[in-house]
MARTIDO-209444 format. One record per residue (C-alpha): residue in three letters; z, y, x. Coordinates in steps of 0.2 Angstrom, whole numbers, plus 2048, in hexadecimal, padded with zeros to 3 digits. Each point is the difference from the previous one (the first is absolute). Last residue first. Example, Ala and Ser with C-alpha at 12.3 -4.5 7.8 and 13.67 -1.06 7.14 Angstrom:
REM MARTIDO-209444
SER8247FB844ALA8037EF7FA
END
This chain:
REM MARTIDO-209444
GLY859813896GLY8037FE813ALA8077EE7FDPRO7FA7FA7EFARG80A8067F2LEU80F7F67F9MET7FF7F67F0GLU8117FE7F7PHE8017F97EFALA8088077EFGLU8067F97F0ASN80980A7F2VAL7F280B7F9ALA8048037EEALA7F08027F6TYR7FA80C7F2ASP7F28007F4GLY80480A7F0ARG7F080A7FFTYR7F47FA80DGLY803805813PHE80B7F3808ARG80E80B802VAL80F7FB80DLEU8127FC7FFARG8087FD810ASP80C7F1804LYS8117FC807PRO7FE81080BARG7FD7FD813TYR80181080ATYR8047F9811GLY80F80180CGLU8067EE7FDARG7FE8027EDLEU8018117F9CYS7FC7FF7EDASP8137FD7FBASP804811807ALA7F480A7F4ILE7F580B80BHIS7FF8137FFVAL7F380A809GLY800813803THR7F380D805VAL7F07F77FBGLU7F180B7FFGLY7F68017F0HIS7EF8007FAVAL7FC8017EDLEU7EF7FB7FAPHE7FA8077EEASN7F47F97F4ALA80280A7EFGLU7ED8007FCGLY7F47F880ELEU7FF803813LEU811803809GLU80A80F800VAL80C7FF80FVAL812804800GLN807804810VAL80D7FD80ELEU80F7FD7F4ARG8107FC807CYS8067EE7FDGLU80F7F57FFLEU7FC7EE801SER80A7F37F6ALA8037EE804PRO8067F07F7ALA80380C7F0ALA8107FF7F7ALA805812802VAL7F08067FAARG7FD811808PRO8048127FACYS7F9810809ASP80680F80AILE7FA7FA812THR8087F9810GLU80D7F57F8CYS7FA7FA7EFGLU80B7FE7F2ALA8037F07F6LYS7FC7FB7EEGLU8037F07F7ILE7F27FC7F4GLY8057FD7EECYS7EE8047F8GLU8038117F8ALA80D80680DPHE7F57FC80FGLU7F08057F6ASP8068127FFTHR7F58077F2GLY7FB812805ALA7EE7FD7FAPRO7FE7F47F1PHE8017EE805ASN7F17F6801ALA8077F0806CYS7FF7FC812SER8137FF802ALA8017F07F5ASN7F67F780DMET80A80580FGLN8107FB7F5ASP7F87EF7FCLYS7FA7FC812LEU811805809ALA8047EF804TYR7EF7FB805THR80180E80FVAL7FB812800LEU7FE80C80EASN8068127FDVAL7F580F806CYS8098107FFPHE7F98127FDVAL800811808GLY7F68117FESER80A8067F2GLU7F48067F4ARG7F17F7806ILE80A7F0800GLN8068047EEALA7EE8017F9VAL7FB7F180ASER80D7F57F9ASP7FF8087EELYS7EE7FB7FETHR7F080B802GLY7F580B7F7GLU80B80D7FBARG8107F67FDASP8027FF7EDPRO7F07F77FDLYS8057F380CALA7F37FB80DSER7F87F1808THR7FD7F9811SER80E80480BSER7FF7FB812PHE80C7FA80DILE801805813VAL80C7FC80EGLN805807812PRO8097FA80EPRO80080D80ETHR7FB7F680ATYR7FB7F07F6ALA7F28057F4VAL7F87FC7EFALA80E7F77F5ASN7FA7FB7EFPHE7FF8057EEPHE7F37FE7F2SER80D7F57F6TYR80980F7F9PRO8127FE7F8ALA80980F7F6LEU810809803ASN8058117FBASP80F80B802GLY8028127F8MET7F480B7F7THR80380D80FGLY7FA7F280CARG8077F0807THR7F47F1806SER8017ED801ILE7F17F6803TRP7FF7ED7FEGLY7F37FC80DILE7FA7EF7FBPRO7F77F580EARG7EE7FB7FDPRO7F97EF7FEALA7F28047FEVAL7F180A804ILE7F57F57F6ALA80B8007F0ASN7FE8127FAPHE7ED800806PRO7FD7F17F4ASN80180C7F0HIS8047F57F1PRO7F67F77F3LEU7F17FF80CGLY7F080A7FEHIS801809811GLY7FC8127FBASP7F180A806GLN80980D80APRO80A7F3808ARG7F17F8808TYR7FF7ED7FDPHE7FE7F0809MET8037EE7FB
END
């Protein structure tokens, strides 16, 4: 099969969403004049080591947020955000937080998610997350298409749950990832080691 995206694919669901997968979930927490906010994004990843940097993208808009979503609007306002990673144990709360709440809703309170404070920025984080990355905004890039925005941040603080550190390595019990189609997730709980060739 071959198709050009502008011509359509003729399939029941968009295959692009599942081809670039699995993807880690960035559970983005923010704080602004309308309060605290928490929402999951599956277009998320780390992009550099030194200094550590991450990106996530928002691909739709809310009518009460001027062409974007609460997360992007509040990051533009405050200049900071926190990326919380997700485990299988947090899946139901993560999923509940992606409901289409009115602007100003605190998803932490609405979904029963314990909140903690960040150290280097004025922002909440998910207390039970295996790891949280405090970030200062580098840039918001408007992508092709309607309401597509990429948020680029520099990591200024890292929280790691004690039970996720094993023999000096970050090894959470599992990692929840998105497979692309609506409702398709997986818990990754097995890993193997494969070292680069010498000089690689």
